[in-house]
Wavefront OBJ file of the C-alpha trace (Angstrom):
o trace
v 109.057 117.684 121.472
v 106.355 116.940 118.904
v 108.482 118.449 116.135
v 111.528 116.461 117.231
v 109.529 113.236 117.103
v 108.282 114.223 113.656
v 111.882 114.792 112.560
v 112.898 111.335 113.798
v 110.024 109.792 111.788
v 109.244 106.812 114.047
v 106.455 105.824 111.625
v 109.211 104.956 109.160
v 110.422 102.279 111.565
v 107.871 100.020 109.883
v 110.464 99.549 107.131
v 112.807 98.008 109.668
v 110.366 95.138 110.082
v 112.491 93.502 107.373
v 114.896 92.675 110.217
v 112.443 89.976 111.348
v 112.108 88.261 107.956
v 115.052 85.828 108.367
v 113.639 84.712 111.717
v 110.128 84.367 110.268
v 111.175 82.258 107.284
v 113.471 80.103 109.399
v 110.504 79.098 111.571
v 112.032 80.519 114.757
v 109.610 83.356 115.394
v 108.458 81.665 118.602
v 111.988 81.240 119.924
v 112.263 83.806 122.722
v 116.046 84.169 122.599
v 116.130 84.666 118.825
v 113.145 87.015 118.907
v 114.802 89.129 121.628
v 117.974 89.388 119.538
v 115.916 90.428 116.502
v 114.179 93.106 118.594
v 117.523 94.582 119.683
v 118.681 94.563 116.060
v 115.438 96.247 115.036
v 115.938 99.028 117.594
v 119.591 99.495 116.615
v 118.681 99.869 112.957
v 115.722 102.120 113.765
v 117.820 104.592 115.764
v 120.396 104.650 112.961
v 117.662 105.260 110.393
v 116.226 108.141 112.439
v 119.690 109.702 112.572
v 119.882 109.486 108.785
v 116.457 111.111 108.430
v 117.702 114.038 110.541
v 120.875 114.316 108.484
v 118.938 114.130 105.225
v 116.609 116.949 106.294
v 119.596 119.046 107.347
v 121.258 118.681 103.973
v 118.020 119.084 101.997
v 116.602 122.005 103.962
v 116.652 124.500 101.077
v 115.195 122.037 98.567
v 112.517 121.010 101.077
v 111.431 124.621 101.459
v 110.589 124.665 97.739
v 108.666 121.391 97.919
v 104.842 121.663 98.278
v 104.753 118.965 100.995
v 108.282 118.740 102.414
v 108.284 122.465 103.262
v 106.318 121.500 106.382
v 109.124 119.331 107.729
v 110.497 120.520 111.118
v 113.852 121.888 109.898
v 112.508 123.366 106.655
v 109.692 125.107 108.522
v 112.053 126.411 111.212
v 110.387 124.461 114.028
v 113.676 122.658 114.782
v 116.986 124.497 114.526
v 119.988 123.107 112.663
v 122.174 122.752 115.821
v 119.439 120.719 117.531
v 119.093 118.538 114.437
v 122.870 117.910 114.347
v 122.769 116.926 118.016
v 119.943 114.494 117.266
v 122.023 112.831 114.548
v 124.814 112.179 117.067
v 122.388 110.992 119.762
v 120.656 108.588 117.376
v 123.939 107.054 116.235
v 125.131 106.707 119.831
v 121.815 105.121 120.850
v 122.063 102.685 117.946
v 125.570 101.560 118.896
v 124.589 101.215 122.571
v 121.664 98.988 121.620
v 124.042 96.806 119.575
v 125.960 96.137 122.798
v 122.846 94.471 124.239
v 123.451 91.559 121.871
v 125.668 88.693 122.969
v 129.154 87.634 121.943
v 130.522 88.394 118.512
v 126.995 88.930 117.206
v 127.008 92.454 118.616
v 130.081 93.386 116.589
v 128.622 91.928 113.407
v 125.384 93.869 113.832
v 127.302 97.005 114.753
v 129.472 96.704 111.648
v 126.428 96.440 109.357
v 124.686 99.342 111.110
v 127.793 101.499 110.722
v 128.020 100.438 107.077
v 124.391 101.467 106.580
v 125.075 104.799 108.272
v 128.192 105.472 106.179
v 126.434 104.495 102.938
v 123.560 106.828 103.701
v 125.855 109.712 104.593
v 127.329 109.341 101.103
v 123.781 109.074 99.768
v 122.602 112.248 101.518
v 125.644 114.281 100.523
v 126.119 113.220 96.909
v 124.804 109.890 95.643
v 121.108 110.739 95.814
v 121.764 113.331 93.110
v 122.592 110.490 90.706
v 119.513 109.145 88.947
v 119.057 105.358 89.218
v 122.040 105.108 91.594
v 119.903 106.699 94.313
v 117.163 104.093 93.955
v 119.605 101.184 94.000
v 121.193 102.485 97.209
v 117.778 102.597 98.877
v 117.250 98.969 97.844
v 120.637 97.948 99.224
v 119.555 99.529 102.518
v 116.710 97.011 102.765
v 119.085 94.136 102.057
v 121.226 95.408 104.949
v 118.135 95.241 107.153
v 117.632 91.539 106.545
v 121.392 91.010 106.870
v 121.252 92.535 110.346
v 118.333 90.264 111.197
v 120.224 87.220 109.960
v 123.388 88.082 111.905
v 121.487 88.857 115.108
v 119.551 85.557 115.051
v 122.176 83.312 113.507
v 120.046 82.629 110.435
v 121.928 82.129 107.161
v 120.232 84.130 104.410
v 119.219 82.321 101.242
v 119.735 83.897 97.825
v 115.948 84.037 97.497
v 115.313 86.320 100.470
v 118.138 88.646 99.413
v 116.904 88.820 95.825
v 113.227 89.276 96.727
v 114.008 91.988 99.276
v 116.145 93.894 96.780
v 113.531 93.669 93.998
v 110.603 94.681 96.210
v 112.555 97.653 97.594
v 113.557 98.632 94.056
v 109.909 98.558 92.966
v 108.770 100.715 95.898
v 111.659 103.167 95.451
v 110.958 103.721 91.747
v 107.255 104.174 92.542
v 108.213 106.816 95.103
v 110.441 108.602 92.584
v 107.520 108.636 90.161
v 105.626 110.779 92.651
v 108.470 113.332 92.516
v 108.286 113.324 88.709
v 104.552 114.050 88.840
v 105.196 117.019 91.144
v 107.989 118.295 88.877
v 105.947 118.010 85.682
v 102.923 119.597 87.350
v 104.596 122.514 89.125
v 108.025 122.914 87.519
v 109.601 122.608 90.970
v 112.432 120.082 91.364
v 111.734 118.072 94.559
v 115.279 116.672 94.231
v 118.118 117.466 91.826
v 118.009 114.254 89.819
v 114.279 114.305 89.032
v 114.893 115.962 85.654
v 116.707 112.753 84.644
v 113.401 110.908 84.937
v 110.055 111.325 83.185
v 106.682 109.567 83.412
v 107.060 107.262 80.367
v 110.436 106.089 81.663
v 109.165 105.616 85.229
v 106.074 103.712 84.071
v 108.192 101.343 82.002
v 110.751 100.775 84.743
v 108.083 100.187 87.379
v 106.301 97.762 85.064
v 109.521 95.856 84.331
v 110.618 95.645 87.973
v 107.156 94.599 89.175
v 107.006 91.858 86.529
v 110.473 90.559 87.461
v 109.519 90.619 91.141
v 106.361 88.575 90.565
v 108.118 86.018 88.335
v 110.998 85.727 90.802
v 108.579 85.150 93.686
v 106.693 82.439 91.802
v 110.008 80.730 90.948
v 110.876 80.896 94.644
v 107.615 79.252 95.733
v 107.967 76.305 93.337
v 111.717 75.757 93.671
v 112.588 72.245 94.986
v 114.770 73.610 97.797
v 111.940 75.780 99.154
v 109.389 72.970 98.911
v 111.804 70.686 100.767
v 112.673 73.313 103.356
v 109.069 74.055 104.306
v 107.892 70.502 103.749
v 104.944 71.736 101.712
v 104.010 71.942 98.046
v 101.556 74.748 98.719
v 103.977 77.638 99.126
v 102.922 78.782 95.631
v 99.503 79.728 97.065
v 101.112 82.739 98.761
v 101.971 84.187 95.331
v 98.292 85.143 94.907
v 98.595 87.720 97.689
v 101.940 89.012 96.379
v 100.449 89.482 92.916
v 97.369 91.235 94.318
v 99.492 93.517 96.510
v 101.809 94.559 93.686
v 98.928 95.182 91.272
v 97.190 97.262 93.936
v 100.356 99.290 94.478
v 100.623 99.865 90.738
v 97.075 101.195 90.818
v 97.898 103.542 93.700
v 101.045 104.681 91.889
v 99.774 105.214 88.353
v 96.043 105.848 88.782
v 95.790 107.512 92.188
v 99.338 108.993 92.304
v 99.737 108.094 95.972
v 103.129 106.389 95.984
v 105.052 109.270 97.578
v 105.190 107.448 100.918
v 105.131 103.620 101.006
v 104.762 103.807 104.798
v 101.545 105.839 104.490
v 100.193 103.373 101.939
v 100.908 100.531 104.340
v 99.295 102.409 107.221
v 96.136 103.525 105.417
v 95.333 101.354 102.404
v 93.032 98.557 103.528
v 93.490 96.453 100.390
v 97.276 96.447 100.773
v 96.960 95.644 104.477
v 94.645 92.721 103.676
v 97.098 91.332 101.108
v 99.949 91.490 103.637
v 97.879 89.933 106.414
v 96.694 87.072 104.196
v 100.262 86.527 102.964
v 101.521 86.323 106.556
v 98.666 84.044 107.666
v 99.236 81.685 104.736
v 102.957 81.453 105.489
v 102.297 80.945 109.200
v 99.994 78.061 108.313
v 102.664 76.535 106.051
v 105.672 77.058 108.337
v 104.264 76.756 111.848
v 101.190 74.537 111.501
l 1 2 3 4 5 6 7 8 9 10 11 12 13 14 15 16 17 18 19 20 21 22 23 24 25 26 27 28 29 30 31 32 33 34 35 36 37 38 39 40 41 42 43 44 45 46 47 48 49 50 51 52 53 54 55 56 57 58 59 60 61 62 63 64 65 66 67 68 69 70 71 72 73 74 75 76 77 78 79 80 81 82 83 84 85 86 87 88 89 90 91 92 93 94 95 96 97 98 99 100 101 102 103 104 105 106 107 108 109 110 111 112 113 114 115 116 117 118 119 120 121 122 123 124 125 126 127 128 129 130 131 132 133 134 135 136 137 138 139 140 141 142 143 144 145 146 147 148 149 150 151 152 153 154 155 156 157 158 159 160 161 162 163 164 165 166 167 168 169 170 171 172 173 174 175 176 177 178 179 180 181 182 183 184 185 186 187 188 189 190 191 192 193 194 195 196 197 198 199 200 201 202 203 204 205 206 207 208 209 210 211 212 213 214 215 216 217 218 219 220 221 222 223 224 225 226 227 228 229 230 231 232 233 234 235 236 237 238 239 240 241 242 243 244 245 246 247 248 249 250 251 252 253 254 255 256 257 258 259 260 261 262 263 264 265 266 267 268 269 270 271 272 273 274 275 276 277 278 279 280 281 282 283 284 285 286 287 288 289 290 291 292
């Protein structure tokens, strides 16, 4: 059972917290009905994501066995058999669709459609598209946009262009930082963690990460000072939150380039105190602006 839970990667469900962002920014986080709908959407997306993790490990089993860290994964190590893993994929998808039915009216079908779209996109990703350099990273970023789309549909919140753009850019930054970790492993050991890694190198990754992080920061600052955002929140102090975004991104750059610890954004979030503090202060500042 422990190995099956490891295969499902429930710790990665943290990423699905993006489902709650539309509700948070719309000031409806305290609305019980909307929050309940967001929770169902979160669970639906989480089960679908776990199914994709199982499928990915099934397809990548031989490559994982050559990887210094991934060789310990349940399927690669032999702790979970391939038939069991295939069954888990089906169970996760079925569980996801059943959870969608807990939502009311036409909302359930909208959420279900996006979840199925996410599942289909990631099947294509696992089978072929992740072998294409750059394309693979952009697909990961689109997956995060689908998360906030699910949250918006479930709660009836119309997404602004800002939340879509910021989500995509942040996911792109984290994905490139994660790929950089694979490049470090490849250049240090000669082992290809994934087939497209030889289409990247450290100078390229450092430049791309620097460019994307800079665009993300500038875009966020433009968001905080835009007239529509100031009017929407009824405050001219939204720009204060950019301090914590800047600090968090710079810290992540340090972890990526100096410490070479960007292989798992979820682990960084779970263990790095500085990053946690930046996120907490960012949330607290927005709560004070939106809900005070």
